[in-house]
DOLO-445134 format. One line per 10 residues: number of its first residue (from 0); their letters; for each residue x, y, z of N, C-alpha, C. Coordinates in steps of 0.05 Angstrom, whole numbers, always signed. Layout:
<nodes>
NUM	a	X,Y,Z,X,Y,Z,X,Y,Z  ... $
</nodes>
This chain:
<nodes>
0	xxxxxxxxxx	+193,+102,-81,+178,+127,-81,+152,+123,-67  +145,+142,-49,+120,+139,-34,+96,+146,-51  +73,+137,-41,+48,+143,-55,+44,+173,-57  +49,+188,-35,+44,+217,-35,+63,+231,-55  +88,+221,-56,+107,+234,-74,+100,+229,-103  +91,+204,-109,+83,+198,-137,+58,+213,-144  +39,+216,-126,+15,+231,-132,+22,+260,-136  +41,+271,-121,+49,+299,-124,+62,+303,-151  +79,+283,-160,+93,+286,-185,+74,+285,-208  +52,+270,-206,+33,+268,-228,+12,+291,-228 $
10	xxxxxxxxxx	+12,+306,-207,-8,+327,-204,-34,+318,-194  -36,+293,-186,-61,+281,-175,-63,+287,-145  -87,+283,-135,-91,+286,-106,-77,+264,-91  -67,+269,-67,-54,+248,-51,-73,+224,-48  -61,+200,-50,-77,+176,-49,-74,+162,-23  -94,+148,-15,-94,+132,+9,-94,+103,+1  -79,+87,+15,-78,+58,+9,-100,+42,+23  -118,+55,+37,-138,+40,+52,-165,+49,+44  -184,+30,+37,-178,+2,+34,-171,-4,+5  -147,-12,-1,-137,-18,-28,-143,+5,-47 $
20	xxxxxxxxxx	-139,+29,-38,-141,+53,-54,-168,+57,-68  -189,+51,-54,-216,+57,-63,-222,+45,-90  -230,+20,-91,-238,+8,-116,-262,+23,-128  -260,+29,-153,-282,+43,-166,-300,+23,-180  -325,+25,-175,-345,+8,-188,-338,-22,-184  -333,-30,-160,-326,-58,-156,-349,-77,-162  -373,-68,-156,-396,-85,-161,-400,-106,-139  -421,-123,-143,-427,-143,-123,-404,-163,-120  -405,-178,-98,-384,-198,-93,-383,-219,-115  -407,-227,-125,-408,-248,-146,-394,-239,-171 $
30	xxxxxxxxxx	-396,-213,-177,-382,-202,-201,-352,-205,-198  -341,-198,-174,-313,-200,-169,-304,-229,-170  -320,-248,-160,-313,-276,-161,-312,-286,-190  -332,-278,-206,-332,-286,-234,-308,-276,-248  -301,-250,-243,-277,-239,-256,-252,-254,-248  -250,-261,-223,-226,-275,-213,-223,-302,-227  -246,-317,-228,-246,-343,-241,-239,-341,-270  -251,-322,-284,-246,-318,-313,-216,-312,-318  -205,-294,-302,-176,-287,-305,-159,-311,-301  -163,-326,-280,-146,-349,-274,-149,-371,-295 $
40	xxxxxxxxxx	-174,-377,-304,-178,-398,-324,-166,-389,-351  -169,-363,-358,-158,-353,-383,-128,-355,-384  -115,-349,-361,-86,-351,-360,-77,-379,-362  -91,-398,-348,-83,-426,-350,-87,-437,-378  -105,-426,-393,-110,-435,-421,-89,-422,-440  -82,-397,-434,-63,-383,-453,-35,-393,-450  -26,-399,-426,+2,-407,-423,+10,-431,-439  -5,-454,-439,+2,-476,-456,+3,-469,-486  -16,-452,-495,-17,-444,-523,+8,-428,-530  +16,-409,-512,+40,-393,-517,+65,-411,-517 $
50	xxxxxxxxxx	+65,-430,-499,+88,-449,-498,+90,-464,-524  +68,-474,-535,+69,-488,-560,+77,-470,-583  +66,-446,-584,+73,-427,-605,+103,-420,-603  +113,-416,-579,+142,-409,-576,+159,-432,-587  +153,-456,-580,+170,-478,-589,+168,-482,-619  +145,-477,-631,+142,-479,-660,+158,-456,-674  +155,-432,-663,+169,-409,-675,+199,-412,-672  +208,-421,-648,+237,-425,-645,+248,-445,-665  +232,-466,-670,+240,-485,-691,+243,-472,-718  +224,-454,-725,+226,-439,-750,+250,-420,-751 $
60	xxxxxxxxxx	+253,-406,-729,+275,-386,-728,+303,-400,-730  +305,-423,-718,+331,-436,-716,+335,-459,-736  +317,-461,-755,+320,-481,-776,+319,-509,-767  +300,-515,-748,+297,-542,-738,+267,-548,-734  +261,-573,-727,+233,-580,-722,+225,-573,-694  +201,-563,-690,+189,-560,-664,+173,-584,-656  +156,-583,-636,+139,-606,-629,+122,-615,-653  +123,-640,-659,+108,-650,-682,+98,-679,-680  +101,-690,-656,+94,-719,-653,+68,-723,-637  +64,-707,-616,+40,-711,-599,+17,-694,-609 $
70	xxxxxxxxxx	-2,-707,-622,-24,-692,-634,-17,-679,-660  -36,-669,-675,-31,-656,-701,-13,-631,-697  +9,-630,-711,+28,-607,-708,+39,-604,-680  +38,-625,-664,+48,-624,-637,+30,-608,-618  +5,-604,-625,-13,-588,-608,-17,-599,-580  -15,-625,-577,-19,-637,-551,+6,-639,-534  +28,-628,-545,+54,-630,-530,+53,-617,-503  +41,-593,-500,+39,-580,-473,+24,-598,-453  +3,-612,-462,-11,-630,-444,+6,-653,-436  +22,-664,-455,+40,-686,-449,+62,-676,-429 $
80	xxxxxxxxxx	+71,-652,-432,+91,-641,-413,+80,-639,-385  +55,-630,-383,+42,-627,-357,+39,-655,-344  +30,-674,-359,+27,-702,-348,+53,-713,-340  +74,-707,-355,+101,-716,-347,+110,-704,-321  +105,-678,-318,+114,-664,-293,+97,-674,-269  +71,-678,-274,+54,-687,-252,+62,-715,-242  +71,-732,-260,+78,-759,-253,+106,-762,-241  +122,-741,-242,+148,-742,-231,+148,-738,-200  +167,-750,-187,+169,-748,-158,+181,-721,-151  +169,-707,-131,+179,-682,-121,+197,-688,-97 $
90	xxxxxxxxxx	+223,-693,-102,+241,-700,-81,+250,-675,-66  +258,-678,-41,+267,-656,-25,+294,-663,-14  +315,-646,-19,+342,-652,-8,+342,-653,+22  +361,-667,+34,+363,-669,+63,+369,-642,+75  +384,-625,+61,+392,-599,+72,+370,-577,+68  +348,-585,+55,+328,-565,+48,+309,-559,+71  +293,-537,+68,+272,-531,+86,+246,-537,+71  +233,-560,+76,+211,-570,+59,+188,-551,+56  +178,-539,+78,+154,-523,+76,+159,-497,+61  +183,-486,+62,+189,-462,+46,+192,-470,+16 $
100	xxxxxxxxxx	+204,-493,+11,+205,-502,-17,+177,-506,-29  +158,-513,-12,+130,-517,-21,+116,-491,-28  +121,-470,-12,+106,-445,-16,+120,-426,-36  +146,-431,-41,+160,-412,-60,+147,-411,-87  +141,-434,-100,+128,-432,-127,+100,-419,-125  +86,-423,-102,+60,-411,-99,+61,-381,-99  +82,-370,-86,+86,-341,-85,+90,-330,-113  +107,-344,-129,+112,-334,-156,+87,-334,-173  +71,-355,-172,+47,-356,-188,+26,-336,-178  +23,-334,-152,+2,-317,-141,+7,-288,-147 $
110	xxxxxxxxxx	+32,-279,-145,+38,-251,-151,+34,-244,-180  +41,-263,-197,+38,-258,-226,+8,-257,-234  -8,-275,-223,-37,-276,-230,-51,-251,-218  -44,-244,-193,-56,-220,-181,-50,-195,-196  -26,-193,-208,-20,-169,-224,-37,-167,-249  -44,-190,-260,-62,-189,-284,-89,-177,-278  -97,-176,-253,-124,-167,-245,-128,-138,-252  -107,-121,-254,-111,-93,-259,-109,-85,-289  -104,-105,-306,-103,-99,-335,-131,-97,-346  -138,-74,-357,-165,-70,-368,-167,-81,-397 $
120	xxxxxxxxxx	-188,-96,-402,-192,-108,-429,-214,-94,-445  -228,-76,-433,-249,-62,-448,-258,-37,-433  -271,-19,-448,-280,+6,-436,-303,+1,-417  -305,+16,-395,-328,+14,-377,-354,+20,-392  -373,+2,-389,-399,+6,-402,-399,-3,-431  -378,-15,-442,-378,-23,-470,-399,-44,-476  -406,-60,-456,-426,-81,-461,-452,-76,-445  -456,-50,-439,-481,-43,-425,-479,-43,-395  -458,-54,-384,-455,-54,-355,-441,-29,-345  -437,-27,-319,-424,-4,-307,-396,-9,-299 $
130	xxxxxxxxxx	-386,-34,-302,-361,-41,-292,-340,-44,-314  -315,-38,-308,-293,-42,-327,-288,-71,-331  -279,-79,-355,-272,-106,-361,-244,-111,-350  -242,-112,-324,-216,-117,-311,-222,-130,-284  -203,-144,-273,-208,-157,-247,-216,-136,-227  -200,-114,-225,-206,-92,-207,-198,-66,-222  -213,-45,-218,-206,-19,-228,-198,-3,-204  -172,-2,-198,-162,+10,-174,-148,+36,-181  -152,+56,-164,-141,+83,-170,-111,+85,-169  -98,+65,-158,-69,+64,-157,-58,+40,-172 $
140	xxxxxxxxxx	-68,+36,-196,-62,+12,-212,-32,+9,-216  -17,+31,-221,+12,+29,-225,+26,+20,-200  +18,+31,-177,+30,+24,-152,+23,-5,-145  -1,-14,-152,-9,-42,-149,+10,-60,-164  +16,-52,-189,+34,-68,-206,+62,-69,-194  +72,-46,-184,+98,-46,-171,+99,-63,-146  +77,-62,-130,+77,-76,-105,+79,-106,-109  +63,-117,-126,+65,-146,-131,+90,-154,-146  +100,-136,-163,+125,-141,-176,+148,-143,-157  +147,-127,-136,+169,-128,-116,+166,-152,-98 $
150	xxxxxxxxxx	+142,-163,-95,+138,-187,-78,+146,-212,-93  +144,-212,-119,+149,-236,-135,+177,-248,-131  +197,-231,-127,+224,-241,-125,+228,-258,-99  +209,-255,-80,+211,-271,-55,+208,-301,-62  +191,-307,-81,+188,-335,-89,+214,-346,-99  +228,-331,-116,+254,-341,-127,+275,-342,-105  +275,-322,-88,+295,-320,-66,+291,-343,-46  +267,-347,-38,+261,-368,-18,+266,-395,-30  +258,-399,-56,+262,-424,-69,+291,-432,-70  +309,-413,-77,+337,-419,-78,+349,-424,-51 $
160	xxxxxxxxxx	+342,-407,-32,+353,-410,-5,+344,-435,+9  +318,-442,+6,+307,-465,+20,+316,-491,+8  +328,-491,-16,+337,-515,-29,+361,-527,-15  +376,-511,-1,+400,-521,+13,+422,-527,-7  +423,-514,-30,+443,-519,-50,+457,-492,-57  +483,-494,-60,+498,-469,-65,+492,-458,-93  +488,-476,-113,+480,-467,-139,+453,-453,-139  +434,-465,-124,+408,-453,-123,+408,-426,-108  +424,-425,-87,+426,-400,-71,+439,-378,-88  +459,-385,-104,+472,-365,-121,+452,-355,-142 $
170	xxxxxxxxxx	+436,-374,-153,+416,-366,-173,+395,-348,-161  +387,-353,-136,+367,-336,-123,+378,-308,-117  +404,-307,-110,+416,-281,-105,+418,-265,-131  +424,-279,-153,+424,-265,-179,+397,-255,-186  +376,-271,-180,+349,-263,-187,+341,-238,-171  +348,-238,-145,+341,-215,-128,+355,-190,-138  +381,-192,-143,+395,-168,-153,+385,-158,-179  +378,-177,-197,+368,-170,-223,+341,-156,-222  +323,-168,-207,+296,-157,-205,+296,-129,-192  +311,-126,-170,+313,-100,-157,+324,-79,-175 $
180	xxxxxxxxxx	+345,-86,-190,+359,-67,-207,+340,-57,-229  +326,-75,-242,+309,-67,-265,+282,-56,-257  +273,-61,-232,+248,-49,-223,+250,-19,-221  +274,-9,-215,+279,+20,-213,+274,+32,-241  +285,+20,-262,+281,+30,-289,+252,+28,-298  +239,+6,-290,+210,+3,-297,+193,+24,-284  +199,+30,-259,+184,+50,-244,+186,+78,-257  +211,+85,-264,+216,+111,-276,+204,+112,-305  +205,+90,-319,+194,+90,-346,+163,+95,-346  +150,+85,-325,+121,+89,-324,+113,+116,-311 $
190	xxxxxxxxxx	+132,+128,-297,+126,+154,-284,+119,+175,-305  +133,+175,-328,+127,+194,-349,+99,+192,-359  +89,+167,-362,+61,+162,-370,+42,+172,-349  +48,+167,-324,+30,+176,-302,+28,+207,-302  +51,+220,-307,+50,+250,-309,+33,+259,-332  +36,+246,-355,+22,+254,-379,-8,+250,-376  -16,+227,-365,-44,+221,-361,-56,+235,-337  -40,+242,-317,-50,+254,-293,-65,+234,-275  -58,+208,-277,-72,+188,-262,-54,+164,-259  -59,+148,-238,-46,+122,-234,-63,+99,-241 $
200	xxxxxxxxxx	-89,+104,-248,-107,+82,-255,-103,+74,-284  -100,+47,-288,-95,+38,-315,-119,+43,-333  -144,+42,-322,-167,+48,-338,-167,+77,-348  -160,+96,-330,-159,+124,-337,-136,+130,-356  -114,+115,-353,-91,+119,-371,-99,+110,-399  -113,+87,-402,-122,+78,-428,-142,+99,-440  -160,+109,-424,-180,+129,-434,-166,+154,-443  -143,+161,-431,-128,+185,-439,-114,+181,-466  -113,+157,-476,-101,+151,-502,-121,+150,-525  -144,+162,-521,-165,+162,-542,-155,+176,-567 $
210	xxxxxxxxxx	-139,+197,-564,-129,+212,-587,-103,+201,-598  -84,+196,-580,-57,+187,-589,-47,+167,-568  -35,+145,-576,-24,+126,-558,+1,+137,-545  +6,+130,-520,+29,+141,-506,+55,+130,-516  +55,+110,-533,+80,+100,-544,+93,+121,-561  +78,+140,-572,+89,+161,-589,+104,+182,-573  +90,+196,-554,+105,+215,-538,+124,+203,-518  +119,+178,-510,+136,+165,-490,+150,+140,-502  +161,+144,-526,+175,+122,-539,+200,+113,-524  +213,+132,-511,+237,+125,-495,+228,+108,-471 $
220	xxxxxxxxxx	+207,+117,-458,+196,+102,-435,+187,+74,-443  +175,+72,-466,+166,+46,-476,+189,+27,-481  +210,+36,-493,+233,+19,-499,+247,+11,-473  +249,+30,-454,+261,+23,-428,+244,+2,-413  +217,+6,-414,+199,-13,-401,+202,-41,-413  +204,-43,-439,+205,-69,-451,+232,-83,-445  +254,-68,-446,+280,-80,-440,+280,-89,-411  +271,-72,-393,+270,-79,-365,+250,-102,-360  +229,-104,-377,+209,-126,-375,+222,-153,-381  +240,-153,-400,+255,-178,-406,+270,-187,-381 $
230	xxxxxxxxxx	+283,-168,-367,+298,-175,-343,+280,-183,-320  +257,-169,-318,+238,-175,-296,+227,-204,-299  +222,-212,-323,+211,-239,-328,+233,-260,-332  +259,-252,-329,+282,-270,-331,+282,-285,-358  +275,-270,-379,+274,-281,-406,+300,-275,-420  +309,-292,-439,+334,-286,-454,+331,-259,-468  +352,-243,-469,+380,-250,-461,+386,-244,-432  +366,-241,-415,+370,-235,-387,+363,-258,-368  +366,-283,-378,+359,-306,-361,+382,-315,-344  +396,-296,-332,+419,-302,-315,+412,-318,-289 $
240	xxxxxxxxxx	+388,-313,-277,+383,-328,-252,+381,-359,-256  +376,-367,-281,+374,-396,-286,+393,-405,-308  +416,-391,-310,+435,-397,-332,+445,-426,-329  +437,-443,-347,+443,-471,-344,+473,-477,-347  +487,-461,-363,+516,-465,-368,+532,-457,-343  +521,-441,-325,+536,-432,-302,+525,-442,-276  +499,-445,-274,+486,-451,-248,+469,-476,-249  +473,-494,-268,+456,-518,-272,+428,-509,-280  +412,-500,-262,+385,-488,-268,+378,-466,-249  +398,-455,-235,+394,-433,-218,+377,-440,-194 $
250	xxxxxxxxxx	+359,-422,-186,+342,-426,-162,+324,-450,-164  +319,-461,-188,+300,-483,-190,+315,-510,-193  +341,-511,-188,+356,-536,-192,+345,-559,-176  +338,-555,-151,+329,-577,-133,+299,-582,-135  +285,-568,-152,+256,-572,-154,+250,-591,-176  +232,-610,-171,+223,-629,-190,+193,-631,-193  +184,-644,-213,+155,-648,-217,+141,-621,-221  +117,-619,-210,+101,-595,-214,+112,-571,-198  +130,-575,-179,+142,-552,-166,+159,-537,-186  +174,-552,-202,+190,-540,-223,+171,-528,-244 $
260	xxxxxxxxxx	+149,-543,-250,+130,-533,-270,+116,-508,-261  +113,-504,-235,+101,-479,-225,+118,-455,-230  +144,-458,-225,+163,-436,-232,+162,-430,-262  +161,-451,-278,+159,-448,-307,+134,-434,-315  +111,-441,-302,+86,-428,-307,+87,-399,-299  +99,-393,-276,+100,-365,-267,+116,-348,-286  +137,-359,-298,+153,-344,-318,+136,-335,-342  +120,-353,-352,+104,-346,-375,+80,-328,-368  +70,-331,-343,+49,-312,-335,+61,-284,-333  +86,-282,-324,+100,-256,-322,+103,-244,-349 $
270	xxxxxxxxxx	+108,-260,-369,+110,-249,-397,+83,-237,-405  +61,-251,-398,+34,-240,-403,+30,-214,-388  +39,-213,-363,+36,-189,-347,+50,-165,-359  +75,-169,-367,+90,-147,-379,+77,-138,-405  +68,-158,-421,+55,-151,-446,+29,-136,-442  +13,-145,-421,-12,-132,-416,-9,-104,-405  +10,-100,-387,+15,-73,-376,+25,-54,-398  +43,-64,-415,+53,-48,-437,+30,-41,-457  +12,-59,-461,-11,-54,-479,-29,-33,-467  -34,-34,-441,-52,-15,-429,-39,+13,-427 $
280	xxxxxxxxxx	-14,+14,-420,-1,+39,-414,+10,+53,-439  +21,+38,-458,+34,+51,-481,+19,+46,-507  +5,+24,-511,-6,+17,-537,-36,+22,-539  -47,+39,-522,-75,+46,-525,-96,+27,-514  -87,+5,-502,-106,-14,-490,-127,-23,-509  -153,-18,-503,-175,-28,-519,-180,-10,-544  -166,+12,-547,-171,+30,-570,-160,+16,-596  -177,+18,-616,-170,+6,-642,-192,+11,-662  -188,+4,-687,-209,+8,-708,-234,-8,-701  -257,+3,-710,-281,-12,-706,-296,-3,-681 $
290	xxxxxxxxxx	-318,-15,-675,-335,-8,-652,-321,-14,-625  -331,-2,-604,-318,-4,-578,-319,-32,-567  -339,-48,-574,-342,-74,-563,-320,-93,-573  -304,-84,-593,-281,-100,-602,-256,-96,-584  -259,-80,-563,-237,-73,-546,-221,-97,-536  -234,-118,-524,-219,-141,-514,-203,-155,-536  -213,-155,-561,-198,-167,-582,-173,-152,-588  -174,-125,-588,-150,-109,-593,-130,-112,-571  -139,-114,-546,-121,-118,-524,-106,-144,-527  -121,-165,-533,-109,-192,-536,-89,-193,-559 $
300	xxxxxxxxxx	-96,-180,-582,-78,-180,-605,-52,-165,-599  -54,-142,-585,-31,-127,-578,-13,-143,-558  -26,-156,-539,-11,-172,-520,+4,-195,-535  -10,-208,-553,+3,-230,-568,+26,-220,-586  +23,-196,-596,+45,-184,-612,+70,-180,-595  +66,-171,-570,+89,-168,-552,+100,-194,-543  +83,-214,-539,+92,-241,-533,+109,-252,-556  +101,-247,-581,+117,-255,-604,+144,-241,-603  +145,-216,-594,+171,-202,-591,+189,-216,-571  +178,-225,-549,+193,-240,-529,+206,-265,-541 $
310	xxxxxxxxxx	+189,-279,-557,+199,-303,-570,+221,-297,-591  +216,-276,-606,+235,-268,-627,+262,-261,-615  +262,-246,-594,+287,-238,-580,+301,-262,-569  +286,-281,-558,+298,-305,-547,+313,-321,-569  +302,-322,-593,+315,-336,-615,+338,-321,-628  +340,-295,-621,+359,-278,-636,+384,-272,-619  +380,-264,-594,+402,-253,-579,+414,-273,-559  +441,-274,-556,+454,-291,-537,+451,-280,-509  +456,-298,-489,+454,-289,-461,+477,-270,-454  +470,-249,-439,+490,-230,-431,+506,-241,-407 $
320	xxxxxxxxxx	+530,-229,-403,+545,-235,-379,+532,-219,-356  +537,-228,-331,+524,-214,-309,+533,-186,-306  +559,-180,-311,+568,-152,-308,+555,-135,-330  +550,-146,-354,+536,-131,-375,+507,-126,-367  +495,-145,-354,+468,-141,-344,+466,-118,-325  +483,-117,-305,+483,-96,-285,+491,-69,-297  +510,-69,-316,+518,-44,-329,+495,-32,-345  +481,-49,-359,+458,-39,-375,+437,-27,-357  +431,-41,-335,+410,-31,-317,+417,-5,-303  +441,-3,-291,+447,+19,-274,+460,+43,-289 $
330	xxxxxxxxxx	+476,+36,-310,+491,+58,-324,+478,+68,-350  +458,+53,-360,+445,+61,-385,+416,+66,-381  +401,+45,-372,+372,+48,-370,+364,+68,-348  +377,+67,-325,+370,+86,-304,+374,+115,-311  +397,+123,-322,+400,+151,-330,+380,+159,-352  +376,+141,-372,+356,+147,-393,+328,+151,-382  +320,+133,-364,+294,+135,-351,+291,+161,-335  +312,+168,-321,+311,+193,-305,+309,+217,-323  +324,+217,-345,+323,+239,-364,+295,+241,-377  +283,+218,-383,+257,+217,-395,+236,+230,-376 $
340	xxxxxxxxxx	+238,+223,-350,+220,+235,-330,+224,+265,-328  +249,+274,-328,+255,+303,-327,+243,+318,-350  +247,+307,-375,+237,+321,-399,+206,+320,-398  +194,+298,-390,+165,+296,-389,+154,+317,-369  +166,+319,-346,+157,+338,-326,+158,+367,-337  +180,+373,-351,+182,+400,-362,+160,+406,-383  +156,+386,-400,+135,+389,-421,+107,+391,-409  +102,+375,-388,+75,+376,-375,+71,+404,-363  +91,+415,-350,+88,+441,-338,+85,+463,-359  +101,+462,-380,+100,+483,-401,+75,+481,-418 $
350	x	+66,+457,-424,+43,+454,-442,+17,+451,-427 $
</nodes>
C-alpha cells in the first residue's frame, strides 16, 4: 500500500517521505545521539535478562531446572554464553560467499534496533522538555515500522543463500515466504488503528488512547497483530525457518561463534520490537495510573508482559507444519484482518 493510499484511508493529509517524513521536534544533534546510544545500550542490557528469564520460566513450565550453576540462580549464564560464542571460531564453508555471510547478521540486528527508535516511552514534555521520549517522533511511524520490517528478511535470506548449503537455503526461503505472508496481516491489523486515531505517528496514536485503549475497539486487530508477530519474529509455534528437526538449524546452520549469536540477538530484539509496537498502538503506551512521569515504567511493564506471553506460548504450543503456517496466514488471518479494516472504516465514517 502506498503512502498516499494509506493517508487517504486514514483521513490524514497526503504524506511525503522526504526528508524521512518531517521529524517533529527532533532537537539538536546531540539529543539524537544520546537517544540512539540509550536505545542501543538498553536493548543490549535487556536481551540477556530476557534470555535468562525465558530459560528459568521454561524450566518452571516444563518441570525441569533452568540455569542454576553460573552465578546465583544462574544469573551469569547469559554472560557465560556470550563468552563461549566469542571464543568459538567463525568458520566459513568453501562454497560460501564470505562477505555476504559477514553482513547478513548485521542487517538483521540493524533493522531490529532501528525499528525500536519509533517506540515512544513517555509523553512529550513529561519531564519538562519539548521532545518525545522516543528515538524519533516521525509522522509516518507505522510506515517506518513496515519499511524496516520488510528489510529484515534480507538478513535471513542472504545468510541462508550465502552459506552455500541446501539446508540453509531452504531455511532462508521458508523465512522469506513466512515473513512476506504475515506482514500482510500485520499491515491490515494496524490499518484499523490508523483509521481510528487519524494518524500514522505512534506518539499521536498513544495520545489518542487517553480515554480508552485501542485494544478494546480493535481487539480483533490486536489478536491478529500478536499472532502475526510470533511469525514475524520466528518464535514458536512459528519457528519453521530454523526447525531443527527438519533443517538442522535453517538459515543459521553454517554460522558459528558471534555470527550465530548475532542472529540469536536479532530474534530477541524482534520480540521486544513486536511487544513495544503492540504496547504503543493497542495498550495505551505510557498511559496508566499515577502521574505522567511514570509513563516509561508503564511502557516497560506492558512490554515485559507481552514478552512473558511469548515465553508462555513457546512452552505451551508445538511447532506447526509449514502448510498449517501458510493456511493460517492466508486463509484465516488475512480475511479476518480485511474484515476488521472494512468494519472499522464503516464505523469511522458513520460515527
